[in-house]
PyMOL Python script that loads the backbone (N, CA, C, O; Angstrom):
from pymol import cmd

cmd.read_pdbstr("""\
ATOM      1  N   MET A   1     -47.592  -5.757 -34.065  1.00  0.00           N
ATOM      2  CA  MET A   1     -46.896  -6.976 -33.777  1.00  0.00           C
ATOM      3  C   MET A   1     -45.382  -6.804 -33.966  1.00  0.00           C
ATOM      4  O   MET A   1     -44.595  -7.452 -33.276  1.00  0.00           O
ATOM      5  N   CYS A   2     -44.987  -5.957 -34.871  1.00  0.00           N
ATOM      6  CA  CYS A   2     -43.556  -5.735 -35.099  1.00  0.00           C
ATOM      7  C   CYS A   2     -42.904  -4.998 -33.939  1.00  0.00           C
ATOM      8  O   CYS A   2     -41.726  -5.216 -33.654  1.00  0.00           O
ATOM      9  N   SER A   3     -43.648  -4.133 -33.267  1.00  0.00           N
ATOM     10  CA  SER A   3     -43.051  -3.352 -32.194  1.00  0.00           C
ATOM     11  C   SER A   3     -42.816  -4.203 -30.948  1.00  0.00           C
ATOM     12  O   SER A   3     -41.938  -3.881 -30.148  1.00  0.00           O
ATOM     13  N   GLN A   4     -43.558  -5.250 -30.770  1.00  0.00           N
ATOM     14  CA  GLN A   4     -43.404  -6.079 -29.577  1.00  0.00           C
ATOM     15  C   GLN A   4     -42.021  -6.724 -29.468  1.00  0.00           C
ATOM     16  O   GLN A   4     -41.447  -6.692 -28.379  1.00  0.00           O
ATOM     17  N   PRO A   5     -41.452  -7.305 -30.524  1.00  0.00           N
ATOM     18  CA  PRO A   5     -40.100  -7.860 -30.392  1.00  0.00           C
ATOM     19  C   PRO A   5     -39.059  -6.789 -30.049  1.00  0.00           C
ATOM     20  O   PRO A   5     -38.121  -7.047 -29.296  1.00  0.00           O
ATOM     21  N   GLU A   6     -39.230  -5.601 -30.601  1.00  0.00           N
ATOM     22  CA  GLU A   6     -38.298  -4.528 -30.278  1.00  0.00           C
ATOM     23  C   GLU A   6     -38.383  -4.155 -28.805  1.00  0.00           C
ATOM     24  O   GLU A   6     -37.362  -3.917 -28.160  1.00  0.00           O
ATOM     25  N   GLU A   7     -39.592  -4.105 -28.277  1.00  0.00           N
ATOM     26  CA  GLU A   7     -39.760  -3.805 -26.859  1.00  0.00           C
ATOM     27  C   GLU A   7     -39.148  -4.914 -26.011  1.00  0.00           C
ATOM     28  O   GLU A   7     -38.536  -4.641 -24.978  1.00  0.00           O
ATOM     29  N   MET A   8     -39.306  -6.129 -26.430  1.00  0.00           N
ATOM     30  CA  MET A   8     -38.775  -7.276 -25.694  1.00  0.00           C
ATOM     31  C   MET A   8     -37.241  -7.210 -25.660  1.00  0.00           C
ATOM     32  O   MET A   8     -36.625  -7.579 -24.660  1.00  0.00           O
ATOM     33  N   GLU A   9     -36.643  -6.750 -26.727  1.00  0.00           N
ATOM     34  CA  GLU A   9     -35.192  -6.685 -26.791  1.00  0.00           C
ATOM     35  C   GLU A   9     -34.613  -5.736 -25.746  1.00  0.00           C
ATOM     36  O   GLU A   9     -33.523  -5.973 -25.226  1.00  0.00           O
ATOM     37  N   PHE A  10     -35.327  -4.680 -25.443  1.00  0.00           N
ATOM     38  CA  PHE A  10     -34.796  -3.658 -24.534  1.00  0.00           C
ATOM     39  C   PHE A  10     -35.345  -3.749 -23.113  1.00  0.00           C
ATOM     40  O   PHE A  10     -35.021  -2.900 -22.283  1.00  0.00           O
ATOM     41  N   GLN A  11     -36.140  -4.722 -22.820  1.00  0.00           N
ATOM     42  CA  GLN A  11     -36.683  -4.856 -21.461  1.00  0.00           C
ATOM     43  C   GLN A  11     -35.594  -5.244 -20.467  1.00  0.00           C
ATOM     44  O   GLN A  11     -35.742  -4.989 -19.272  1.00  0.00           O
ATOM     45  N   PHE A  12     -34.538  -5.837 -20.916  1.00  0.00           N
ATOM     46  CA  PHE A  12     -33.467  -6.257 -20.016  1.00  0.00           C
ATOM     47  C   PHE A  12     -32.590  -5.090 -19.569  1.00  0.00           C
ATOM     48  O   PHE A  12     -31.832  -5.227 -18.609  1.00  0.00           O
ATOM     49  N   ILE A  13     -32.677  -3.964 -20.236  1.00  0.00           N
ATOM     50  CA  ILE A  13     -31.804  -2.830 -19.933  1.00  0.00           C
ATOM     51  C   ILE A  13     -32.075  -2.273 -18.536  1.00  0.00           C
ATOM     52  O   ILE A  13     -31.134  -2.000 -17.791  1.00  0.00           O
ATOM     53  N   THR A  14     -33.322  -2.104 -18.178  1.00  0.00           N
ATOM     54  CA  THR A  14     -33.642  -1.533 -16.873  1.00  0.00           C
ATOM     55  C   THR A  14     -33.098  -2.396 -15.739  1.00  0.00           C
ATOM     56  O   THR A  14     -32.454  -1.857 -14.839  1.00  0.00           O
ATOM     57  N   PRO A  15     -33.326  -3.720 -15.739  1.00  0.00           N
ATOM     58  CA  PRO A  15     -32.744  -4.527 -14.648  1.00  0.00           C
ATOM     59  C   PRO A  15     -31.212  -4.485 -14.640  1.00  0.00           C
ATOM     60  O   PRO A  15     -30.595  -4.525 -13.576  1.00  0.00           O
ATOM     61  N   LEU A  16     -30.612  -4.407 -15.809  1.00  0.00           N
ATOM     62  CA  LEU A  16     -29.146  -4.323 -15.862  1.00  0.00           C
ATOM     63  C   LEU A  16     -28.656  -3.015 -15.257  1.00  0.00           C
ATOM     64  O   LEU A  16     -27.674  -3.001 -14.514  1.00  0.00           O
ATOM     65  N   LYS A  17     -29.336  -1.918 -15.571  1.00  0.00           N
ATOM     66  CA  LYS A  17     -28.958  -0.624 -15.006  1.00  0.00           C
ATOM     67  C   LYS A  17     -29.092  -0.648 -13.488  1.00  0.00           C
ATOM     68  O   LYS A  17     -28.226  -0.143 -12.773  1.00  0.00           O
ATOM     69  N   GLU A  18     -30.184  -1.238 -12.999  1.00  0.00           N
ATOM     70  CA  GLU A  18     -30.391  -1.314 -11.554  1.00  0.00           C
ATOM     71  C   GLU A  18     -29.302  -2.163 -10.894  1.00  0.00           C
ATOM     72  O   GLU A  18     -28.792  -1.812  -9.830  1.00  0.00           O
ATOM     73  N   ALA A  19     -28.958  -3.263 -11.524  1.00  0.00           N
ATOM     74  CA  ALA A  19     -27.906  -4.123 -10.978  1.00  0.00           C
ATOM     75  C   ALA A  19     -26.565  -3.389 -10.969  1.00  0.00           C
ATOM     76  O   ALA A  19     -25.793  -3.501 -10.017  1.00  0.00           O
ATOM     77  N   LEU A  20     -26.299  -2.643 -12.032  1.00  0.00           N
ATOM     78  CA  LEU A  20     -25.066  -1.875 -12.116  1.00  0.00           C
ATOM     79  C   LEU A  20     -25.008  -0.806 -11.028  1.00  0.00           C
ATOM     80  O   LEU A  20     -23.974  -0.633 -10.383  1.00  0.00           O
ATOM     81  N   GLU A  21     -26.091  -0.102 -10.826  1.00  0.00           N
ATOM     82  CA  GLU A  21     -26.144   0.923  -9.788  1.00  0.00           C
ATOM     83  C   GLU A  21     -25.918   0.302  -8.413  1.00  0.00           C
ATOM     84  O   GLU A  21     -25.298   0.918  -7.547  1.00  0.00           O
ATOM     85  N   GLY A  22     -26.411  -0.898  -8.213  1.00  0.00           N
ATOM     86  CA  GLY A  22     -26.210  -1.585  -6.945  1.00  0.00           C
ATOM     87  C   GLY A  22     -24.766  -1.997  -6.742  1.00  0.00           C
ATOM     88  O   GLY A  22     -24.290  -2.035  -5.608  1.00  0.00           O
ATOM     89  N   CYS A  23     -24.063  -2.303  -7.814  1.00  0.00           N
ATOM     90  CA  CYS A  23     -22.665  -2.761  -7.728  1.00  0.00           C
ATOM     91  C   CYS A  23     -21.677  -1.619  -7.573  1.00  0.00           C
ATOM     92  O   CYS A  23     -20.603  -1.794  -6.998  1.00  0.00           O
ATOM     93  N   ARG A  24     -22.030  -0.475  -8.073  1.00  0.00           N
ATOM     94  CA  ARG A  24     -21.086   0.647  -8.055  1.00  0.00           C
ATOM     95  C   ARG A  24     -20.613   1.026  -6.661  1.00  0.00           C
ATOM     96  O   ARG A  24     -19.406   1.145  -6.453  1.00  0.00           O
ATOM     97  N   PRO A  25     -21.509   1.222  -5.694  1.00  0.00           N
ATOM     98  CA  PRO A  25     -21.011   1.569  -4.347  1.00  0.00           C
ATOM     99  C   PRO A  25     -20.140   0.460  -3.764  1.00  0.00           C
ATOM    100  O   PRO A  25     -19.127   0.727  -3.117  1.00  0.00           O
ATOM    101  N   GLU A  26     -20.540  -0.766  -3.996  1.00  0.00           N
ATOM    102  CA  GLU A  26     -19.758  -1.892  -3.497  1.00  0.00           C
ATOM    103  C   GLU A  26     -18.367  -1.884  -4.120  1.00  0.00           C
ATOM    104  O   GLU A  26     -17.369  -2.084  -3.426  1.00  0.00           O
ATOM    105  N   GLN A  27     -18.303  -1.653  -5.419  1.00  0.00           N
ATOM    106  CA  GLN A  27     -17.016  -1.620  -6.119  1.00  0.00           C
ATOM    107  C   GLN A  27     -16.174  -0.446  -5.634  1.00  0.00           C
ATOM    108  O   GLN A  27     -14.963  -0.576  -5.452  1.00  0.00           O
ATOM    109  N   LYS A  28     -16.819   0.699  -5.424  1.00  0.00           N
ATOM    110  CA  LYS A  28     -16.087   1.877  -4.952  1.00  0.00           C
ATOM    111  C   LYS A  28     -15.512   1.605  -3.564  1.00  0.00           C
ATOM    112  O   LYS A  28     -14.382   1.994  -3.267  1.00  0.00           O
ATOM    113  N   GLY A  29     -16.283   0.944  -2.726  1.00  0.00           N
ATOM    114  CA  GLY A  29     -15.800   0.600  -1.396  1.00  0.00           C
ATOM    115  C   GLY A  29     -14.601  -0.324  -1.465  1.00  0.00           C
ATOM    116  O   GLY A  29     -13.658  -0.180  -0.686  1.00  0.00           O
ATOM    117  N   LYS A  30     -14.628  -1.259  -2.378  1.00  0.00           N
ATOM    118  CA  LYS A  30     -13.504  -2.183  -2.542  1.00  0.00           C
ATOM    119  C   LYS A  30     -12.265  -1.428  -3.009  1.00  0.00           C
ATOM    120  O   LYS A  30     -11.160  -1.677  -2.525  1.00  0.00           O
ATOM    121  N   GLU A  31     -12.451  -0.506  -3.949  1.00  0.00           N
ATOM    122  CA  GLU A  31     -11.323   0.280  -4.460  1.00  0.00           C
ATOM    123  C   GLU A  31     -10.706   1.114  -3.340  1.00  0.00           C
ATOM    124  O   GLU A  31      -9.484   1.176  -3.203  1.00  0.00           O
ATOM    125  N   GLU A  32     -11.558   1.754  -2.542  1.00  0.00           N
ATOM    126  CA  GLU A  32     -11.057   2.583  -1.449  1.00  0.00           C
ATOM    127  C   GLU A  32     -10.312   1.729  -0.424  1.00  0.00           C
ATOM    128  O   GLU A  32      -9.262   2.124   0.081  1.00  0.00           O
ATOM    129  N   ALA A  33     -10.865   0.566  -0.127  1.00  0.00           N
ATOM    130  CA  ALA A  33     -10.207  -0.337   0.829  1.00  0.00           C
ATOM    131  C   ALA A  33      -8.856  -0.791   0.283  1.00  0.00           C
ATOM    132  O   ALA A  33      -7.877  -0.889   1.023  1.00  0.00           O
ATOM    133  N   SER A  34      -8.815  -1.064  -1.001  1.00  0.00           N
ATOM    134  CA  SER A  34      -7.569  -1.498  -1.630  1.00  0.00           C
ATOM    135  C   SER A  34      -6.527  -0.378  -1.590  1.00  0.00           C
ATOM    136  O   SER A  34      -5.358  -0.623  -1.293  1.00  0.00           O
ATOM    137  N   GLU A  35      -6.954   0.840  -1.888  1.00  0.00           N
ATOM    138  CA  GLU A  35      -6.038   1.977  -1.846  1.00  0.00           C
ATOM    139  C   GLU A  35      -5.517   2.204  -0.429  1.00  0.00           C
ATOM    140  O   GLU A  35      -4.330   2.468  -0.237  1.00  0.00           O
ATOM    141  N   GLN A  36      -6.399   2.103   0.562  1.00  0.00           N
ATOM    142  CA  GLN A  36      -5.983   2.302   1.950  1.00  0.00           C
ATOM    143  C   GLN A  36      -5.001   1.223   2.373  1.00  0.00           C
ATOM    144  O   GLN A  36      -4.021   1.497   3.066  1.00  0.00           O
ATOM    145  N   LYS A  37      -5.270   0.006   1.955  1.00  0.00           N
ATOM    146  CA  LYS A  37      -4.380  -1.111   2.282  1.00  0.00           C
ATOM    147  C   LYS A  37      -2.994  -0.874   1.687  1.00  0.00           C
ATOM    148  O   LYS A  37      -1.980  -1.127   2.336  1.00  0.00           O
ATOM    149  N   LYS A  38      -2.961  -0.387   0.448  1.00  0.00           N
ATOM    150  CA  LYS A  38      -1.679  -0.110  -0.207  1.00  0.00           C
ATOM    151  C   LYS A  38      -0.938   1.014   0.524  1.00  0.00           C
ATOM    152  O   LYS A  38       0.274   0.934   0.725  1.00  0.00           O
ATOM    153  N   LYS A  39      -1.667   2.055   0.916  1.00  0.00           N
ATOM    154  CA  LYS A  39      -1.039   3.161   1.641  1.00  0.00           C
ATOM    155  C   LYS A  39      -0.468   2.676   2.965  1.00  0.00           C
ATOM    156  O   LYS A  39       0.642   3.051   3.345  1.00  0.00           O
ATOM    157  N   ASP A  40      -1.231   1.839   3.668  1.00  0.00           N
ATOM    158  CA  ASP A  40      -0.752   1.306   4.946  1.00  0.00           C
ATOM    159  C   ASP A  40       0.497   0.455   4.745  1.00  0.00           C
ATOM    160  O   ASP A  40       1.441   0.529   5.532  1.00  0.00           O
ATOM    161  N   LYS A  41       0.499  -0.345   3.699  1.00  0.00           N
ATOM    162  CA  LYS A  41       1.651  -1.208   3.408  1.00  0.00           C
ATOM    163  C   LYS A  41       2.877  -0.350   3.092  1.00  0.00           C
ATOM    164  O   LYS A  41       3.969  -0.613   3.595  1.00  0.00           O
ATOM    165  N   ASP A  42       2.695   0.672   2.261  1.00  0.00           N
ATOM    166  CA  ASP A  42       3.802   1.570   1.911  1.00  0.00           C
ATOM    167  C   ASP A  42       4.340   2.277   3.159  1.00  0.00           C
ATOM    168  O   ASP A  42       5.552   2.412   3.328  1.00  0.00           O
ATOM    169  N   LYS A  43       3.437   2.725   4.026  1.00  0.00           N
ATOM    170  CA  LYS A  43       3.853   3.408   5.247  1.00  0.00           C
ATOM    171  C   LYS A  43       4.655   2.460   6.133  1.00  0.00           C
ATOM    172  O   LYS A  43       5.677   2.844   6.701  1.00  0.00           O
ATOM    173  N   LYS A  44       4.187   1.228   6.245  1.00  0.00           N
ATOM    174  CA  LYS A  44       4.880   0.245   7.069  1.00  0.00           C
ATOM    175  C   LYS A  44       6.281  -0.035   6.515  1.00  0.00           C
ATOM    176  O   LYS A  44       7.241  -0.150   7.276  1.00  0.00           O
ATOM    177  N   GLN A  45       6.391  -0.143   5.183  1.00  0.00           N
ATOM    178  CA  GLN A  45       7.691  -0.381   4.561  1.00  0.00           C
ATOM    179  C   GLN A  45       8.639   0.782   4.820  1.00  0.00           C
ATOM    180  O   GLN A  45       9.814   0.569   5.115  1.00  0.00           O
ATOM    181  N   ARG A  46       8.137   2.015   4.712  1.00  0.00           N
ATOM    182  CA  ARG A  46       8.979   3.187   4.973  1.00  0.00           C
ATOM    183  C   ARG A  46       9.454   3.198   6.426  1.00  0.00           C
ATOM    184  O   ARG A  46      10.613   3.504   6.707  1.00  0.00           O
ATOM    185  N   GLU A  47       8.555   2.864   7.339  1.00  0.00           N
ATOM    186  CA  GLU A  47       8.938   2.830   8.750  1.00  0.00           C
ATOM    187  C   GLU A  47      10.010   1.769   8.994  1.00  0.00           C
ATOM    188  O   GLU A  47      10.965   2.005   9.734  1.00  0.00           O
ATOM    189  N   GLU A  48       9.851   0.600   8.370  1.00  0.00           N
ATOM    190  CA  GLU A  48      10.847  -0.459   8.522  1.00  0.00           C
ATOM    191  C   GLU A  48      12.193  -0.028   7.942  1.00  0.00           C
ATOM    192  O   GLU A  48      13.240  -0.318   8.522  1.00  0.00           O
ATOM    193  N   GLN A  49      12.169   0.656   6.809  1.00  0.00           N
ATOM    194  CA  GLN A  49      13.409   1.136   6.208  1.00  0.00           C
ATOM    195  C   GLN A  49      14.072   2.168   7.109  1.00  0.00           C
ATOM    196  O   GLN A  49      15.292   2.166   7.274  1.00  0.00           O
ATOM    197  N   ASP A  50      13.266   3.046   7.688  1.00  0.00           N
ATOM    198  CA  ASP A  50      13.808   4.057   8.600  1.00  0.00           C
ATOM    199  C   ASP A  50      14.453   3.391   9.811  1.00  0.00           C
ATOM    200  O   ASP A  50      15.549   3.770  10.224  1.00  0.00           O
ATOM    201  N   ARG A  51      13.765   2.392  10.383  1.00  0.00           N
ATOM    202  CA  ARG A  51      14.314   1.680  11.532  1.00  0.00           C
ATOM    203  C   ARG A  51      15.613   0.981  11.155  1.00  0.00           C
ATOM    204  O   ARG A  51      16.579   0.988  11.919  1.00  0.00           O
ATOM    205  N   SER A  52      15.626   0.385   9.983  1.00  0.00           N
ATOM    206  CA  SER A  52      16.820  -0.323   9.516  1.00  0.00           C
ATOM    207  C   SER A  52      17.981   0.653   9.360  1.00  0.00           C
ATOM    208  O   SER A  52      19.110   0.344   9.741  1.00  0.00           O
ATOM    209  N   ARG A  53      17.707   1.822   8.803  1.00  0.00           N
ATOM    210  CA  ARG A  53      18.753   2.843   8.643  1.00  0.00           C
ATOM    211  C   ARG A  53      19.277   3.292  10.004  1.00  0.00           C
ATOM    212  O   ARG A  53      20.481   3.461  10.196  1.00  0.00           O
ATOM    213  N   GLU A  54      18.357   3.482  10.942  1.00  0.00           N
ATOM    214  CA  GLU A  54      18.777   3.906  12.279  1.00  0.00           C
ATOM    215  C   GLU A  54      19.660   2.840  12.916  1.00  0.00           C
ATOM    216  O   GLU A  54      20.677   3.153  13.535  1.00  0.00           O
ATOM    217  N   GLU A  55      19.266   1.579  12.760  1.00  0.00           N
ATOM    218  CA  GLU A  55      20.079   0.497  13.320  1.00  0.00           C
ATOM    219  C   GLU A  55      21.455   0.462  12.659  1.00  0.00           C
ATOM    220  O   GLU A  55      22.471   0.278  13.329  1.00  0.00           O
ATOM    221  N   ASP A  56      21.475   0.641  11.335  1.00  0.00           N
ATOM    222  CA  ASP A  56      22.755   0.669  10.621  1.00  0.00           C
ATOM    223  C   ASP A  56      23.620   1.822  11.115  1.00  0.00           C
ATOM    224  O   ASP A  56      24.825   1.663  11.313  1.00  0.00           O
ATOM    225  N   ASN A  57      23.006   2.974  11.311  1.00  0.00           N
ATOM    226  CA  ASN A  57      23.753   4.137  11.801  1.00  0.00           C
ATOM    227  C   ASN A  57      24.293   3.876  13.203  1.00  0.00           C
ATOM    228  O   ASN A  57      25.433   4.223  13.512  1.00  0.00           O
ATOM    229  N   ASP A  58      23.468   3.263  14.044  1.00  0.00           N
ATOM    230  CA  ASP A  58      23.920   2.935  15.399  1.00  0.00           C
ATOM    231  C   ASP A  58      25.099   1.971  15.352  1.00  0.00           C
ATOM    232  O   ASP A  58      26.072   2.138  16.087  1.00  0.00           O
ATOM    233  N   GLU A  59      25.014   0.973  14.496  1.00  0.00           N
ATOM    234  CA  GLU A  59      26.115   0.009  14.368  1.00  0.00           C
ATOM    235  C   GLU A  59      27.379   0.693  13.863  1.00  0.00           C
ATOM    236  O   GLU A  59      28.477   0.412  14.344  1.00  0.00           O
ATOM    237  N   ASP A  60      27.222   1.585  12.900  1.00  0.00           N
ATOM    238  CA  ASP A  60      28.374   2.315  12.370  1.00  0.00           C
ATOM    239  C   ASP A  60      29.017   3.168  13.466  1.00  0.00           C
ATOM    240  O   ASP A  60      30.242   3.226  13.573  1.00  0.00           O
ATOM    241  N   GLU A  61      28.199   3.821  14.266  1.00  0.00           N
ATOM    242  CA  GLU A  61      28.726   4.655  15.348  1.00  0.00           C
ATOM    243  C   GLU A  61      29.475   3.796  16.360  1.00  0.00           C
ATOM    244  O   GLU A  61      30.542   4.180  16.840  1.00  0.00           O
ATOM    245  N   GLU A  62      28.915   2.634  16.681  1.00  0.00           N
ATOM    246  CA  GLU A  62      29.591   1.738  17.632  1.00  0.00           C
ATOM    247  C   GLU A  62      30.937   1.286  17.082  1.00  0.00           C
ATOM    248  O   GLU A  62      31.923   1.244  17.817  1.00  0.00           O
ATOM    249  N   ARG A  63      30.987   0.948  15.797  1.00  0.00           N
ATOM    250  CA  ARG A  63      32.241   0.525  15.180  1.00  0.00           C
ATOM    251  C   ARG A  63      33.270   1.651  15.222  1.00  0.00           C
ATOM    252  O   ARG A  63      34.441   1.432  15.529  1.00  0.00           O
ATOM    253  N   LEU A  64      32.809   2.852  14.908  1.00  0.00           N
ATOM    254  CA  LEU A  64      33.723   3.999  14.935  1.00  0.00           C
ATOM    255  C   LEU A  64      34.268   4.224  16.343  1.00  0.00           C
ATOM    256  O   LEU A  64      35.458   4.487  16.514  1.00  0.00           O
ATOM    257  N   GLU A  65      33.412   4.123  17.337  1.00  0.00           N
ATOM    258  CA  GLU A  65      33.863   4.299  18.709  1.00  0.00           C
ATOM    259  C   GLU A  65      34.873   3.224  19.091  1.00  0.00           C
ATOM    260  O   GLU A  65      35.882   3.516  19.733  1.00  0.00           O
ATOM    261  N   GLU A  66      34.606   1.990  18.701  1.00  0.00           N
ATOM    262  CA  GLU A  66      35.539   0.901  18.993  1.00  0.00           C
ATOM    263  C   GLU A  66      36.883   1.137  18.300  1.00  0.00           C
ATOM    264  O   GLU A  66      37.941   0.924  18.893  1.00  0.00           O
ATOM    265  N   GLU A  67      36.832   1.580  17.040  1.00  0.00           N
ATOM    266  CA  GLU A  67      38.065   1.850  16.311  1.00  0.00           C
ATOM    267  C   GLU A  67      38.846   2.976  16.967  1.00  0.00           C
ATOM    268  O   GLU A  67      40.070   2.909  17.073  1.00  0.00           O
ATOM    269  N   GLU A  68      38.139   4.012  17.407  1.00  0.00           N
ATOM    270  CA  GLU A  68      38.808   5.132  18.082  1.00  0.00           C
ATOM    271  C   GLU A  68      39.462   4.656  19.374  1.00  0.00           C
ATOM    272  O   GLU A  68      40.587   5.040  19.694  1.00  0.00           O
ATOM    273  N   GLN A  69      38.746   3.819  20.108  1.00  0.00           N
ATOM    274  CA  GLN A  69      39.313   3.297  21.353  1.00  0.00           C
ATOM    275  C   GLN A  69      40.540   2.440  21.058  1.00  0.00           C
ATOM    276  O   GLN A  69      41.544   2.536  21.764  1.00  0.00           O
ATOM    277  N   ASN A  70      40.471   1.616  20.037  1.00  0.00           N
ATOM    278  CA  ASN A  70      41.601   0.780  19.665  1.00  0.00           C
ATOM    279  C   ASN A  70      42.806   1.632  19.239  1.00  0.00           C
ATOM    280  O   ASN A  70      43.946   1.326  19.587  1.00  0.00           O
ATOM    281  N   GLU A  71      42.538   2.699  18.486  1.00  0.00           N
ATOM    282  CA  GLU A  71      43.617   3.576  18.053  1.00  0.00           C
ATOM    283  C   GLU A  71      44.241   4.276  19.261  1.00  0.00           C
ATOM    284  O   GLU A  71      45.461   4.432  19.318  1.00  0.00           O
ATOM    285  N   GLU A  72      43.442   4.685  20.198  1.00  0.00           N
ATOM    286  CA  GLU A  72      43.954   5.336  21.404  1.00  0.00           C
ATOM    287  C   GLU A  72      44.821   4.361  22.211  1.00  0.00           C
ATOM    288  O   GLU A  72      45.868   4.729  22.743  1.00  0.00           O
ATOM    289  N   GLU A  73      44.356   3.110  22.287  1.00  0.00           N
ATOM    290  CA  GLU A  73      45.123   2.105  23.015  1.00  0.00           C
ATOM    291  C   GLU A  73      46.448   1.847  22.332  1.00  0.00           C
ATOM    292  O   GLU A  73      47.468   1.667  22.997  1.00  0.00           O
ATOM    293  N   GLU A  74      46.444   1.827  20.994  1.00  0.00           N
ATOM    294  CA  GLU A  74      47.670   1.602  20.248  1.00  0.00           C
ATOM    295  C   GLU A  74      48.633   2.759  20.444  1.00  0.00           C
ATOM    296  O   GLU A  74      49.839   2.548  20.565  1.00  0.00           O
ATOM    297  N   VAL A  75      48.119   3.969  20.475  1.00  0.00           N
ATOM    298  CA  VAL A  75      48.960   5.151  20.673  1.00  0.00           C
ATOM    299  C   VAL A  75      49.568   5.119  22.072  1.00  0.00           C
ATOM    300  O   VAL A  75      50.737   5.463  22.248  1.00  0.00           O
ATOM    301  N   ASP A  76      48.791   4.713  23.058  1.00  0.00           N
ATOM    302  CA  ASP A  76      49.273   4.620  24.427  1.00  0.00           C
ATOM    303  C   ASP A  76      50.376   3.578  24.547  1.00  0.00           C
ATOM    304  O   ASP A  76      51.272   3.736  25.376  1.00  0.00           O
ATOM    305  N   ASN A  77      50.340   2.543  23.763  1.00  0.00           N
ATOM    306  CA  ASN A  77      51.355   1.468  23.829  1.00  0.00           C
ATOM    307  C   ASN A  77      52.552   1.917  23.074  1.00  0.00           C
ATOM    308  O   ASN A  77      53.538   1.185  22.987  1.00  0.00           O
TER     309      ASN A  77
END
""", "prot")
cmd.dss("prot")
cmd.show_as("cartoon", "prot")
cmd.util.cbc("prot")
cmd.orient("prot")
């Protein structure tokens, strides 16, 4: 009679282990999806920064060309 309560105490372990095993792949899939999402976001941010730098460089080049043209016009006058 004493062994029965002890057995009852540990009967819940097997269903818990099974439930845990069922959750692990699901959790791993969520982690992988989260990591991929973060990588995609980081890549998108880098691309936007690169585009922004290119636009800034283009604007700087245009300003320099305008300044050179203005200086040439001033020299001609």
